[in-house]
RODO-2510 file (C-alpha; in nm, 4 decimals, decimal comma):
residues 268
     n   res          X          Y          Z
     1     m     4,1583    -0,9691    13,3275
     2     y     4,3161    -0,6617    13,1661
     3     p     4,6611    -0,5986    13,3220
     4     n     4,6597    -0,2202    13,2730
     5     r     4,2871    -0,1458    13,2666
     6     l     4,3006     0,0458    13,5952
     7     k     4,6580     0,1736    13,5784
     8     g     4,6795     0,5174    13,7386
     9     k     4,3550     0,4757    13,9345
    10     n     4,3710     0,5343    14,3098
    11     i     4,0819     0,3556    14,4775
    12     l     3,9349     0,3480    14,8284
    13     i     3,7421     0,0308    14,9195
    14     t     3,5396    -0,0031    15,2391
    15     g     3,4823    -0,3388    15,4045
    16     a     3,7962    -0,4621    15,2309
    17     a     3,9327    -0,7161    15,4789
    18     r     3,7439    -1,0142    15,3356
    19     g     3,4740    -1,1261    15,0944
    20     m     3,3889    -0,9107    14,7950
    21     g     3,5900    -0,6165    14,9270
    22     a     3,9130    -0,8148    14,9438
    23     a     3,8491    -0,9843    14,6080
    24     n     3,7898    -0,6487    14,4403
    25     a     4,1018    -0,4990    14,5983
    26     e     4,3148    -0,7798    14,4577
    27     a     4,1449    -0,7663    14,1187
    28     f     4,1841    -0,3888    14,0934
    29     a     4,5518    -0,4054    14,1884
    30     a     4,6096    -0,6830    13,9341
    31     q     4,4848    -0,4347    13,6746
    32     g     4,7298    -0,1666    13,7876
    33     a     4,5290     0,0279    14,0458
    34     n     4,6540     0,1499    14,3814
    35     v     4,4104     0,0586    14,6576
    36     c     4,3391     0,1746    15,0111
    37     l     4,1659    -0,1009    15,2083
    38     g     3,9429     0,0385    15,4815
    39     d     3,8015    -0,1928    15,7488
    40     l     3,7357    -0,2150    16,1210
    41     d     3,9628    -0,5203    16,1149
    42     q     4,2810    -0,3483    16,0029
    43     a     4,4938    -0,6563    16,0703
    44     e     4,2980    -0,8652    15,8190
    45     a     4,2921    -0,5773    15,5714
    46     q     4,6699    -0,5528    15,6066
    47     k     4,7024    -0,9203    15,5099
    48     v     4,5183    -0,8444    15,1855
    49     a     4,7404    -0,5395    15,1291
    50     d     5,0500    -0,7512    15,1893
    51     r     4,9380    -1,0038    14,9262
    52     i     4,8840    -0,7224    14,6788
    53     n     5,2210    -0,5601    14,7466
    54     a     5,3980    -0,8941    14,7158
    55     v     5,2678    -0,9297    14,3598
    56     g     5,4082    -0,5899    14,2708
    57     n     5,1565    -0,4534    14,0215
    58     g     4,9329    -0,1994    14,1965
    59     k     5,0169    -0,0864    14,5496
    60     a     4,8040    -0,1191    14,8623
    61     i     4,7665     0,0258    15,2102
    62     a     4,5277    -0,0712    15,4906
    63     v     4,3552     0,1670    15,7318
    64     k     4,1354     0,1120    16,0356
    65     m     3,7926     0,2493    15,9551
    66     d     3,4532     0,2619    16,1226
    67     v     3,2386     0,3430    15,8197
    68     t     2,9579     0,4823    16,0364
    69     k     3,1793     0,7720    16,1505
    70     r     3,2291     1,0722    15,9264
    71     e     3,5776     1,1365    16,0611
    72     d     3,6889     0,7836    15,9697
    73     n     3,5597     0,8253    15,6160
    74     a     3,7433     1,1551    15,5849
    75     s     4,0612     1,0004    15,7290
    76     a     4,0486     0,7069    15,4854
    77     v     4,0142     0,9448    15,1918
    78     a     4,3056     1,1512    15,3253
    79     a     4,5179     0,8356    15,3677
    80     t     4,4477     0,7389    15,0063
    81     v     4,5557     1,0809    14,8836
    82     e     4,8630     1,0866    15,1071
    83     a     4,9750     0,7444    14,9837
    84     f     4,8937     0,7777    14,6143
    85     g     4,8539     1,1491    14,5375
    86     s     4,4812     1,1603    14,4592
    87     i     4,1618     0,9565    14,4634
    88     n     3,9778     0,8512    14,1484
    89     v     3,7331     0,5854    14,2666
    90     g     3,5421     0,5066    14,5845
    91     l     3,3906     0,1602    14,6246
    92     f     3,1459     0,1466    14,9159
    93     n     3,1283    -0,2213    14,9937
    94     a     3,0917    -0,2391    15,3733
    95     g     2,7676    -0,4005    15,4822
    96     l     2,5983    -0,6392    15,7223
    97     n     2,2707    -0,8197    15,7783
    98     k     2,0794    -0,9706    16,0691
    99     p     1,7497    -1,1266    15,9607
   100     r     1,4237    -1,0633    16,1435
   101     f     1,0632    -1,1165    16,0472
   102     f     0,8690    -0,7919    16,0183
   103     m     0,7072    -0,7976    16,3635
   104     d     1,0336    -0,9001    16,5311
   105     i     1,2328    -0,5948    16,4179
   106     d     1,3453    -0,3714    16,7030
   107     e     1,5289    -0,0405    16,7135
   108     d     1,8679    -0,2009    16,7683
   109     n     1,8306    -0,4216    16,4606
   110     w     1,7078    -0,1278    16,2524
   111     d     1,9808     0,1126    16,3631
   112     m     2,2660    -0,1365    16,3243
   113     i     2,1783    -0,2332    15,9665
   114     m     2,0753     0,1120    15,8459
   115     n     2,3848     0,2762    15,9954
   116     v     2,6317     0,0406    15,8262
   117     n     2,4549    -0,0210    15,4963
   118     t     2,3029     0,3181    15,4182
   119     k     2,4244     0,5975    15,6444
   120     a     2,7861     0,4846    15,6031
   121     m     2,7486     0,4759    15,2243
   122     w     2,6180     0,8322    15,2263
   123     l     2,9069     0,9452    15,4473
   124     g     3,1629     0,7692    15,2268
   125     m     3,0173     0,9130    14,9080
   126     q     3,0108     1,2624    15,0524
   127     e     3,3646     1,2629    15,1915
   128     t     3,5110     1,1023    14,8784
   129     a     3,3238     1,3443    14,6528
   130     r     3,4513     1,6352    14,8621
   131     q     3,8094     1,5372    14,7762
   132     m     3,7252     1,4738    14,4105
   133     i     3,5651     1,8177    14,3825
   134     a     3,8782     1,9720    14,5363
   135     q     4,0929     1,7921    14,2761
   136     g     3,8952     1,9574    13,9964
   137     p     3,6692     1,8242    13,7189
   138     e     3,9554     1,7855    13,4724
   139     g     4,0760     1,4840    13,6731
   140     g     3,7554     1,2918    13,6069
   141     p     3,5307     1,1294    13,5350
   142     y     3,5638     1,0235    13,8954
   143     k     3,3736     0,7130    14,0022
   144     l     3,1644     0,6354    14,3081
   145     i     3,0511     0,2707    14,3171
   146     n     2,7845     0,1499    14,5595
   147     v     2,7320    -0,2144    14,6480
   148     g     2,3610    -0,2869    14,6460
   149     s     2,1902    -0,6241    14,6492
   150     i     1,9094    -0,8266    14,5012
   151     a     1,7396    -0,6703    14,8058
   152     s     1,7717    -0,3319    14,6306
   153     k     1,5185    -0,4567    14,3763
   154     k     1,3033    -0,7267    14,5389
   155     p     1,1274    -0,7430    14,8759
   156     l     1,2329    -1,0376    15,0915
   157     v     1,0170    -1,1407    15,3871
   158     d     1,2946    -1,2349    15,6273
   159     v     1,5191    -0,9295    15,5893
   160     t     1,2957    -0,6220    15,5888
   161     v     1,5565    -0,3870    15,7342
   162     y     1,8252    -0,5138    15,4973
   163     c     1,5907    -0,4547    15,2034
   164     t     1,5170    -0,1053    15,3317
   165     s     1,8876    -0,0324    15,3613
   166     k     1,9639    -0,1652    15,0141
   167     y     1,6730     0,0208    14,8532
   168     g     1,8440     0,3179    15,0169
   169     c     2,1661     0,2260    14,8354
   170     l     1,9742     0,2399    14,5086
   171     a     1,8339     0,5811    14,5989
   172     l     2,1785     0,7108    14,6941
   173     t     2,3120     0,5897    14,3598
   174     e     2,0420     0,7600    14,1559
   175     c     2,0299     1,0790    14,3621
   176     g     2,4092     1,0973    14,3855
   177     a     2,4333     1,0717    14,0074
   178     l     2,2067     1,3743    13,9757
   179     g     2,3760     1,5713    14,2513
   180     l     2,7377     1,5136    14,1502
   181     a     2,7259     1,5208    13,7707
   182     e     2,8312     1,8855    13,7569
   183     h     3,1603     1,7886    13,9238
   184     n     3,2418     1,5185    13,6662
   185     i     3,1605     1,2426    13,9156
   186     t     2,9579     0,9405    13,8095
   187     v     2,7697     0,7210    14,0560
   188     n     2,6837     0,3618    13,9753
   189     g     2,6517     0,0354    14,1604
   190     y     2,6051    -0,3363    14,1332
   191     a     2,3528    -0,5667    14,2982
   192     p     2,4731    -0,9193    14,3812
   193     g     2,2494    -1,2071    14,4825
   194     v     2,3942    -1,4925    14,6871
   195     v     2,7714    -1,4517    14,7139
   196     v     2,9604    -1,7022    14,9280
   197     t     3,1276    -1,4687    15,1770
   198     p     3,1508    -1,4535    15,5585
   199     l     2,8370    -1,2351    15,5563
   200     w     2,6330    -1,4995    15,3752
   201     e     2,7775    -1,7830    15,5817
   202     q     2,6571    -1,6067    15,8967
   203     l     2,3222    -1,5274    15,7363
   204     d     2,2742    -1,8965    15,6581
   205     k     2,3107    -1,9742    16,0297
   206     d     2,0864    -1,6839    16,1320
   207     l     1,8033    -1,8027    15,9062
   208     v     1,8035    -2,1361    16,0879
   209     e     1,8096    -1,9562    16,4234
   210     i     1,4950    -1,7522    16,3468
   211     g     1,3176    -2,0597    16,2120
   212     f     1,3008    -1,9539    15,8474
   213     k     1,5135    -2,2515    15,7410
   214     e     1,5455    -2,5947    15,8990
   215     r     1,9124    -2,6704    15,8383
   216     a     2,2430    -2,5104    15,7478
   217     g     2,2828    -2,4774    15,3727
   218     q     1,9094    -2,4883    15,3007
   219     a     1,8986    -2,1181    15,2136
   220     y     2,1588    -2,1730    14,9421
   221     d     1,9815    -2,4815    14,8077
   222     d     1,6366    -2,3209    14,8019
   223     i     1,7542    -2,0049    14,6274
   224     v     1,9436    -2,1997    14,3608
   225     a     1,6413    -2,4240    14,2994
   226     n     1,3712    -2,1573    14,3034
   227     n     1,5225    -1,8171    14,2275
   228     l     1,8286    -1,8418    14,0049
   229     v     1,8404    -1,8771    13,6273
   230     i     2,2083    -1,9714    13,6519
   231     k     2,1825    -2,2729    13,8787
   232     r     2,4594    -2,2025    14,1272
   233     v     2,5513    -1,9534    14,3936
   234     s     2,8218    -1,6998    14,3160
   235     y     3,1643    -1,6269    14,4604
   236     p     3,3465    -1,2943    14,4979
   237     e     3,5384    -1,3652    14,1765
   238     d     3,2055    -1,3609    13,9891
   239     i     3,1611    -0,9976    14,0915
   240     t     3,5051    -0,8492    14,0257
   241     g     3,4559    -0,8104    13,6498
   242     t     3,1532    -0,5853    13,6945
   243     a     3,3247    -0,3855    13,9681
   244     s     3,6340    -0,3442    13,7490
   245     f     3,4198    -0,2237    13,4583
   246     l     3,2556     0,0391    13,6778
   247     a     3,5943     0,1552    13,8088
   248     s     3,7413     0,1829    13,4598
   249     s     3,7063     0,4326    13,1767
   250     d     3,4834     0,1795    12,9986
   251     s     3,1926     0,3042    13,2100
   252     d     3,2521     0,6767    13,1618
   253     y     2,9141     0,7305    12,9914
   254     m     2,7162     0,5544    13,2656
   255     t     2,5695     0,7086    13,5760
   256     g     2,2798     0,6391    13,8092
   257     q     2,2735     0,2661    13,7271
   258     m     2,2547    -0,0385    13,9549
   259     i     2,3700    -0,3459    13,7593
   260     s     2,2285    -0,6823    13,8668
   261     v     2,4928    -0,9548    13,9072
   262     d     2,2647    -1,2129    14,0620
   263     g     2,2470    -1,5209    13,8417
   264     g     1,9161    -1,4008    13,6979
   265     w     1,7317    -1,3779    14,0309
   266     v     1,5847    -1,0374    13,9474
   267     t     1,4119    -1,1835    13,6393
   268     k     1,2140    -1,4481    13,8312
***
């Protein structure tokens, strides 16, 4: 960890109340950044902000945010600017999953996953970029960071809609890089595999419910045995280094990239 790597960076993180979002918020603040934690569960996000403020390196605020609403994305950006003076980085981490086999997908399942994982990312990118453009190119390179998935790069039989949404994250990253370069905004992302978070803990139960796995924990065991080069699942702390790199000046000459942080799954 570099104590001052992100000093002076003002960062908005969506889905920041728990899991990778919370871990990144704490890691960014430990490196000197100021962070705005956006989440539907503002009370939990505030607990993360309180932990950050108690340490006394970077500062933190928490805002209630429905990422599927444009006005909430705009309000979270405005809250970041009001608290810290500007915005330098947007990390679009909010996401969900609900597995279905292909012929069991219905409109509700499709709309729920696509709205949170893809539409919300587009809205967040657009509203954050709007503020960055208003701040002027001399303040950049500004950074937009999209959280993809192994499902951005590999089809998975039990989560068709999730794969579709995360392939969309990859497209938004590449197209956003092309569309925003003239404003001194870079767009990159990272693609985790199995990260032990509340999302994955629920997914483990859901896979048993739809009959894809026979017991709790089997999904973890099977993926480690059959898909990973590094023979263990990951934790949010395994992801924060890559996220910090993308938020920092070390990645200034990168754009349009989706970095795999998946224990080697994409290679198998």
